[in-house]
C-alpha positions as a printed Julia matrix, in Angstrom:
241×3 Matrix{Float64}:
 -58.97  -28.11  -46.84
 -57.93  -26.19  -43.98
 -58.6   -22.38  -44.37
 -55.46  -20.53  -44.61
 -54.04  -19.03  -41.39
 -51.29  -16.93  -40.72
 -48.62  -18.68  -38.69
 -46.78  -15.49  -37.43
 -49.9   -15.22  -34.98
 -49.13  -17.79  -32.32
 -52.82  -18.82  -31.06
 -50.77  -19.6   -27.34
 -49.78  -16.7   -24.92
 -45.8   -16.14  -24.94
 -44.56  -16.26  -21.31
 -43.96  -12.48  -20.84
 -47.33  -11.84  -21.45
 -48.14  -14.61  -19.16
 -45.95  -13.1   -16.55
 -47.87   -9.99  -16.85
 -51.25  -10.65  -16.21
 -50.13  -12.86  -13.25
 -48.67   -9.65  -12.09
 -51.71   -7.64  -12.66
 -54.01  -10.46  -10.84
 -51.65  -10.19   -8.25
 -51.73   -6.17   -8.06
 -55.37   -6.58   -7.87
 -55.52   -9.32   -4.79
 -52.91   -7.02   -2.79
 -55.56   -3.77   -3.49
 -58.62   -5.84   -2.58
 -56.81   -6.97    0.52
 -55.94   -3.6     1.62
 -59.36   -2.03    0.77
 -61.07   -5.07    2.82
 -58.46   -4.12    5.5
 -59.67   -0.44    5.68
 -62.81   -1.07    5.5
 -63.05   -3.49    8.54
 -60.93   -0.7    10.31
 -63.63    1.97    9.75
 -65.83   -0.04   10.56
 -64.74   -0.56   14.07
 -64.13    2.76   14.47
 -67.36    3.99   13.72
 -68.69    0.77   16.17
 -66.74    2.27   18.74
 -68.0     6.15   18.47
 -71.55    4.81   18.11
 -70.56    3.06   21.62
 -69.96    6.56   23.1
 -73.54    7.78   22.87
 -74.59   11.04   22.92
 -77.32   11.82   25.33
 -79.79   14.6    26.26
 -80.02   15.36   29.94
 -81.78   17.72   31.76
 -80.86   19.23   34.54
 -82.83   20.23   37.8
 -83.0    24.2    36.6
 -84.75   23.13   33.32
 -81.64   23.57   31.12
 -80.81   20.87   28.78
 -77.4    19.66   27.65
 -75.96   17.25   25.51
 -73.32   14.65   26.89
 -71.28   12.17   25.46
 -70.89    8.58   27.33
 -67.12    7.91   28.01
 -64.9     5.4    29.6
 -64.9     5.11   33.04
 -61.2     6.7    33.13
 -61.78    9.52   31.08
 -60.91   12.9    32.69
 -61.34   15.76   30.71
 -57.94   18.04   30.42
 -59.51   21.17   31.81
 -60.97   18.86   34.99
 -57.17   18.16   35.3
 -55.77   22.01   35.15
 -58.63   22.86   37.63
 -58.04   20.07   39.75
 -54.23   21.02   40.12
 -54.69   24.65   40.56
 -56.95   24.06   43.64
 -54.55   21.7    45.12
 -52.03   24.39   45.38
 -54.16   27.16   46.45
 -55.55   25.05   49.06
 -51.87   23.74   50.08
 -50.69   27.17   50.57
 -53.3    29.51   51.93
 -52.55   30.04   55.34
 -53.82   33.02   57.49
 -54.28   31.54   60.8
 -57.65   30.84   60.66
 -59.86   27.63   60.46
 -61.45   28.03   57.03
 -64.9    29.55   57.4
 -64.72   30.67   60.91
 -62.45   33.52   63.07
 -61.12   31.02   65.06
 -57.33   30.48   64.99
 -55.93   27.69   63.18
 -54.37   25.07   65.82
 -52.5    22.83   62.95
 -52.9    19.28   62.56
 -49.64   17.11   63.58
 -47.79   14.97   61.76
 -46.15   11.48   62.47
 -42.72   13.77   62.72
 -44.35   15.68   65.78
 -44.45   18.69   63.68
 -47.76   20.16   62.86
 -49.12   21.96   59.16
 -51.99   24.56   58.58
 -55.5    23.1    58.28
 -55.77   23.8    54.87
 -52.75   22.11   54.16
 -53.77   18.87   55.99
 -57.29   19.21   53.82
 -55.6    19.6    50.86
 -53.7    15.97   51.85
 -56.62   14.37   51.02
 -56.61   14.75   47.32
 -53.33   12.89   47.13
 -52.61    9.3    47.35
 -52.8     8.59   51.11
 -48.6     7.22   51.48
 -47.37    9.76   49.43
 -49.75   12.43   51.5
 -47.96   11.39   54.61
 -44.39   11.81   53.62
 -45.23   15.32   51.53
 -46.89   16.62   55.06
 -43.85   15.45   56.89
 -41.42   17.46   54.65
 -44.12   20.58   54.57
 -44.18   20.3    58.64
 -40.35   21.31   58.69
 -40.58   24.39   56.21
 -44.26   26.0    57.77
 -42.96   28.94   60.09
 -44.72   29.17   63.59
 -45.69   32.51   63.33
 -48.46   30.77   60.7
 -50.41   29.42   63.95
 -49.67   32.35   66.34
 -51.36   34.81   63.56
 -48.26   36.73   62.38
 -47.87   35.84   59.18
 -50.04   34.26   56.01
 -49.51   32.51   52.91
 -50.85   32.77   49.23
 -50.0    31.14   45.92
 -49.76   32.62   42.25
 -50.03   30.1    39.55
 -47.83   31.8    36.37
 -48.23   28.72   33.98
 -49.88   25.45   34.01
 -49.15   23.02   30.86
 -51.94   20.79   29.0
 -52.06   17.39   30.93
 -49.79   14.74   28.86
 -51.59   11.24   29.5
 -49.24    8.74   30.5
 -51.59    5.85   30.19
 -55.53    5.37   30.33
 -55.58    6.53   33.94
 -52.85    8.55   34.6
 -51.62   11.98   33.47
 -48.46   14.57   34.02
 -48.99   18.2    34.35
 -46.63   21.12   34.74
 -46.94   23.9    36.92
 -44.74   26.88   37.77
 -46.1    29.5    40.19
 -44.83   31.25   43.68
 -45.76   31.07   47.07
 -45.64   34.27   48.57
 -45.78   34.94   52.59
 -47.17   38.01   54.19
 -47.01   40.1    57.55
 -50.72   39.86   58.4
 -50.5    43.23   60.32
 -48.87   45.2    57.9
 -49.12   43.15   55.05
 -45.91   43.48   53.66
 -44.24   40.61   51.92
 -41.61   38.66   53.66
 -40.89   36.55   50.99
 -41.43   34.84   47.46
 -40.51   31.06   46.93
 -41.12   29.22   43.95
 -43.02   26.28   43.71
 -42.35   25.19   40.16
 -43.34   21.28   40.1
 -44.4    18.34   37.5
 -47.66   16.22   39.09
 -48.54   13.05   38.13
 -52.12   12.65   38.78
 -54.45    9.54   38.33
 -58.26    8.94   37.76
 -59.79    7.37   40.86
 -63.27    6.16   42.01
 -65.73    8.88   42.27
 -66.81    9.15   46.0
 -69.96    9.19   47.44
 -70.81   12.19   49.68
 -69.82   11.71   53.16
 -71.05   14.93   54.5
 -73.63   15.92   56.81
 -75.75   19.04   56.49
 -73.39   20.41   58.82
 -70.26   19.98   57.78
 -67.73   22.66   57.66
 -66.01   24.83   54.79
 -62.93   22.72   54.6
 -64.77   19.4    54.49
 -67.18   20.94   51.58
 -64.04   22.3    49.68
 -62.23   18.98   49.91
 -65.2    16.87   48.86
 -65.91   19.64   45.95
 -62.22   18.76   44.88
 -62.44   14.86   45.35
 -65.77   14.63   43.11
 -63.54   14.57   39.75
 -62.18   11.58   40.89
 -58.61   12.24   40.55
 -55.88   11.93   42.97
 -51.84   13.24   42.98
 -49.65   10.52   43.28
 -46.31   12.22   42.52
 -44.88   15.55   42.85
 -40.88   16.49   41.5
 -39.16   19.52   40.5
 -40.44   20.62   36.93
 -37.25   21.12   34.63
 -37.95   22.4    31.29
């Protein structure tokens, strides 16, 4: 005879219990897939960081510094800010003299037949060439003749500069609020304050090899030093907060 069995306890799994087990298996499978995806993402991120190596570099004066490898398009935000400030200063700093000399600034002619101070022409070399030409043509119509006769000088004060906003991997926008100030060169009396509030679009470009000779003039040295950051201005529009 067979041993006694309690028929109230079925040896088979009822449908509801089977559904619970299936649901649990699906949840576990989903969790495993998410965990695997997360692990892959972290691994790729770590690989990318590992590829940007940190290297010890010793300068000519014996100072040792750490540098981190970046892509060829990377530009430090402080470099972009400094580049913009230097451009504004050079573009609008006029004193009637050729930089580094006591010789009168004869100006540089633009295609529209007018002329701009030599400092402004130098600053235009930090701009995309075609855009620079249009900018200088417009500027030439605003430069008083007294700048070239040595009666008027100009300087600029930067009052605000935003952090660079990256537009794509090679391009940034930066806002600048400044005042151009015109002075009578002999009395040093302020003649006018002209707001210059603009949004600059700046692009990463190839860093040039030095074309300078040992006897290069002050302006050439200044412009080349500013170009070594590998940046170029491609647009300037009115800043609208």
